[in-house]
N, C-alpha and C positions, 0 to 999 in steps of 0.2 A: 374624650376618647379613652377607652380602657385599653391598655397595653397587655397582651397575652402573657401569662407567665413563661419565663425562659426566652422570650424575645430579647434582641439586643436593644439597649437604650438608645433613644434617638440622640443625635448630637446636635448641637447649635451650629447653623450654617455660619461661616466665617470666610473672609477675604484673606487669602495668603498672599504676602508679597511674592513676585516672581522668583526672587533669590531664596526665599524660604521653601516655597513649593518644590523648586528645583532641588534643593539640598535634601529635602525630606524624601522625594521620589527616589533619589540616588542613594539614600541611607547614609548621607553625610550628617556630621554632628551639628545639632542646633541648640541653642540656649534662650529660653523664654526669659524677658525682662518685663516687669512691671511698669506701668506708666504713672501710678499714683506718686511715685517719688519724684517725677518730673513735675507733675501738676501741682502736688500739695506739699511735698516734703522738702524742695528747695526754693530758694527765693529766685525771682526773675531780676536780670536775664541770664544769671549764672546757670540756671537750669538747662538751658539749650546747649552750652558747651558741655555740661556734664553728660547730657544725653548722647553726644558723639563719643565722648571719652568712654563711657561705659560700653557702648557697642564695640569700640576699638580694643577694649580689654578682653571682651569675649573673643574676638578675632585672634588677638596675641595668644589665648589659650588653645586656639586651633578649632574653633567652631563658628557658625553663623549666627549672629544675633537676630532675635526676633522680639522687638517690642511690641507690647499687645495693649490695645485700647479698643473702645468702642465709639465708632465715629457714625452719627446719623442712625443709631439703631443696629449697626452692623459691626460684630467684632472683627478687628483687623489684626491678624497675626504677622508682625513685620511691617514696619512703617516706613512710608516715603520720607524724604527731607521735608517735604512740605506739610506732610501729616505730623511729624514730630514738632515742627514749628508750631502748627495749630494746638497741639496738646500743651505745648510749653508756654504758649502766649495767653490762652483763655483762661481769665481769672474766674470764671463761672462754670468751669467744666466740673461736672459732677464726680463724686467718689463712688464707685460701683464695686460692691461686693457680690458674691453670688447671689443673694436674694434681690439685688437690684437689677441683674441683667435681664429678667424678663420684662421688667417695666420699660428699660431703656430700648429693648428690641422692639416691643409693642407700640411705644410712643415715638419711636425714631429719634430718641435722644443720644447725646454723646456724653461719654465720661472716661475717666482714668480707672484701670483695673487696680484692685488691691491684691494683696498676696492670695487670697482664697480665689478669686475670680480669674486672676491671671494663671494660676495652678489649673483651674477646671478647664479653661480655654486651650493652654498649652497641651494638657494631656489629651484632649479631644483632637487637637491637630496632630498628634504623634509626637509630640516633643517631650522627651523624658528628662530634661534637666531645667533648672529654673534658678536664677540668681537674683537675690533681693539684699536689702540692707539688714534688716531685722524682723522677725515675726512678731505678729500681735500675740498677746498672752492673757493671763488672768490678772486682772487689776488688783490693786491693793483694795481691802475692804470688799472684796467680791463676795464674801459671805453674807454681807447686808445688801450689795447692789446687784448682785448676779451679773456683774459687767465682766464679760470674758469674749475675747476675740473670736470671730467665726473662722479665722485661720486654724485654728487647732481642729475643730471637727472636720474642716475641709481636708486636712492633711491626713486624717484618718481614713478617708474615703477615696483620695486621689493618689494614684501611683507616679510618682516622679521623685527625683533628687532635688532637694532644696537647700542651696548654699546660702548661708547667712551668717550674721555676726552675733547669733544669739537673740535675745529680746532686750529692749530698752529697760535699763534699771529702774525707771519709774513704775515698772510693772513688779508684781509679786513673782520673783524668778522662781523660788522653791515650788510654789503652787503651780506656776505653769509647767514646770518639769514634772510634777506629779499628774497633772492633767494630761500630758503627753504620753506618760507611762500607762494611764488608765485607758487611753485610746489607743493603745499599741502602736504608737508612731515610734519608729526606730530614730534614735538620736545618737550620733557619733560626733566626737571632737575631731578637728584636724590637727593632728600632731599635739593634742592636749587631751588631759583628762579633767579640764575645768571648764565650765560652761561660760562662753564670753557674756559680757553684759553690754554690748554694743559699743559705747564709746570707751569702755575699759575692757582689758583682756580677759579679766577674771570677776565673774559676777559674785563669787563667793560659793557658788553651788558646783559639787562635783558631778563628773560623768562616769558611767560604768565602762564605756568603749571609746576607743580612737582608731583613727585610720592614719597612715603614714605618708600615703600619697594618693593621687587621683585614681590609679588603677585598683588600690584597695576599695575606694569609695564605690566605683563603678561595680566591683565584685560584689560588694554587700547590697546594692540596689538589685542586681541581677538575682542573688538569693532570695532577697525579699520578694521580687515578683514571682519567684517559683513557689513561694510559700502562701502569700496572702496579699490582697490589694493593700495599698497604703504608701506613705511617703517615707524616704529616708533624709533625714535633716542632718546635714554636714555643718556643724557649727565651727566657723572659721574666725579665730580671734585676731585682732590686731596685734602686732609686736608691741611690747610694753613701751618701747621708746616711741611708738607712734600713737599711743592711746592718749586721751585727754588727761591732763593732770589729775590723779586720783583724788587728791585733796580738795581741789576745785570742784570736781565732779559731785564728791559726796555733799560738799556744803551747799552748792547750788540746787542739787535735787531736792534736799531737805527744804531750803526756802522756797523753792518753786511748788512743792506738794503743799506747803503751807499756804501760799499765795493763792493756789488754785481752790483750795478748800474755803479760803476766805472770800474769794469772788463767786463762789457758788458754782464753779465749773462742775458739770456732771456728764457722765456718758461719754459720747464721741468727742466732746469739747474738751475733755480733760487733757488728752495727749498734745494735741495742738498748743494749747495754753502753756503747758510745762516746757514743751520744746522751744517755743517762742522766748519764754523766760530764760532758759538755759543758753540760747543763742546770744540774747543781749547781755546776760551777765558774765558769758565767757569771752566777750568782745569777738564773736565770730569763730572762735577755735572749734566750737562744736561742730559747725558747718563743714569745716576743712576735714575733721576727723570723719564725719559722715561719708564725705565724698571718697576719702581714701579707702574706708572699708568696702564700700560699694564696688570700687575699681578691683580690689583684691578678690572680692567674692566672684566678680564677673570673669576675671581670669581663670580662677580656680575651676569654676563652672564649665568654662570652655574645656580645660583639661579632662575633665570628668566625662564630658559628653564626647570628647575624642576617644576616650578609652572605652566608653560604652559601644560607640560605633564600630570599634575594633574587635569587640567580642564575637566569638562565633555564634550564628543564629540556628 
């Protein structure tokens, strides 16, 4: 079917939980949460408690949480406890980016949503704020492999605030920031002019802009919306005293990258290989840091959503 020029783009049907539907209808703040973190980013059974803790952090920030996943081909925006149980318990749950959503929908498959697909489904549901751990980015040696996360292009097209702890330092951080600039994605640090490196507060790369509170972040997003579509990334670093030990981090990342190369890990297999290596080499410390930063991002996202909801319309 050809869509006439100027027609509104069709949206993907989705099931909204009663709480999320009610909040959106009333203009109350809502924060989207991805499900890939639960299904693929955290070990079982710790992932189930983390799911509750992250939603609680959004509520502490003043908003309604909306964890997003695809179940039996249907996107769900806001999950029941039983649906969260299913996402956290199923080791075979697929990982769905934007390109995978139509396949899952057509074939009735289930899957956890990544940053790109969560952002798309959240924006289509009318949710303006999304909290995650870290963005995907440009991988090291991408000039040879062309390995770049779909998150980056998605954020150039989708209008919402994304609160994150930067990108994992296993990626090429300077190249990722250059790519975000080329795509005209607005990036601001939260009370910092240094781009965070997920497990560490400072990736070594500077930022041009920062905001000092949730109200300023909301104002930046409102101004962005008046000018052009696209995301505002709010990079929220861990306090230095809560980050992974910097010396341990640098040593283990170097070893993990070498091990991945020796093992022939390529493409989408590189990141899980390195993160598993980091988790084992750090004695589980990387997992604790991961959970802490997600909770901080979720609470800040709740605050930004509350400020957005309070802006005059």
